[in-house]
C-alpha positions in Angstrom: -7.0 12.8 -3.8 -4.3 10.7 -2.2 -1.4 9.5 -4.3 -0.6 5.8 -3.6 2.7 4.1 -4.4 2.8 0.4 -4.0 6.2 -1.4 -4.2 6.1 -5.2 -4.6 8.5 -8.1 -5.2 8.2 -9.1 -8.8 6.3 -12.3 -9.6 2.7 -11.7 -8.5 -0.1 -12.3 -11.0 -1.9 -9.3 -12.5 -4.9 -10.3 -10.5 -2.9 -10.3 -7.2 -1.5 -6.9 -8.0 -5.0 -5.6 -8.7 -6.3 -7.1 -5.5 -3.6 -5.3 -3.5 -4.4 -2.0 -5.2 -8.1 -2.5 -4.8 -7.7 -3.2 -1.0 -5.6 0.0 -0.6 -8.2 2.0 -2.5 -11.1 0.5 -0.4 -9.2 1.4 2.8 -9.0 5.0 1.6 -12.7 5.1 0.7 -13.6 3.7 4.0 -11.3 5.6 6.3 -11.1 9.0 4.5 -14.4 9.0 2.7 -12.8 9.7 -0.7 -14.9 9.2 -3.8 -14.8 5.7 -5.3 -13.4 7.1 -8.6 -10.6 9.1 -6.9 -7.8 6.7 -7.6 -4.1 7.6 -8.3 -1.9 4.6 -7.9 1.6 3.8 -9.1 2.5 0.1 -8.7 6.1 -0.8 -9.2 7.5 -4.4 -9.1 11.1 -5.0 -8.1 13.5 -7.9 -8.2 13.8 -9.5 -4.8 17.2 -8.0 -4.2 15.9 -4.5 -4.7 13.7 -4.4 -1.5 15.1 -5.0 1.9 12.4 -5.4 4.7 14.0 -7.1 7.7 12.0 -8.4 10.7 11.2 -5.7 13.3 11.1 -8.2 16.2 9.0 -11.1 17.3 5.7 -9.5 16.5 6.3 -9.5 12.7 7.3 -12.5 10.7 8.1 -11.4 7.1 8.8 -13.5 4.1 10.7 -11.9 1.2 8.3 -12.8 -1.6 5.3 -11.4 0.2 6.7 -7.9 0.8 4.4 -5.1 -0.1 5.3 -1.5 0.8 2.6 1.1 0.5 3.2 4.8 0.6 0.1 7.1 0.8 0.7 10.8 0.1 -2.2 13.0 1.2 -3.0 16.7 1.4 -2.4 18.5 4.6 -5.2 18.7 7.1 -5.9 15.1 8.0 -6.4 14.6 11.7 -4.4 12.1 13.7 -7.6 10.1 14.0 -8.0 9.9 10.2 -4.4 8.8 9.8 -4.7 6.2 12.6 -8.0 4.9 11.1 -6.3 4.5 7.7 
């Protein structure tokens, strides 16, 4: 039962927030084969000045309003392949 924290810039619609959380959950179901109902998410929205996510080079082009930071806390024992697949 992974615990997921999702930090977003404030201003998304409830439907957009739910879509992000649903996508994260589906990734966990697909990659780690967790049960569909195994869902522990905390979604926190922040003012734009409370999250700093600077570009990491030419590969990533970030925009401030679209920032979403996802933390996934799992139990021990996941293989490197499981983590990479997720």
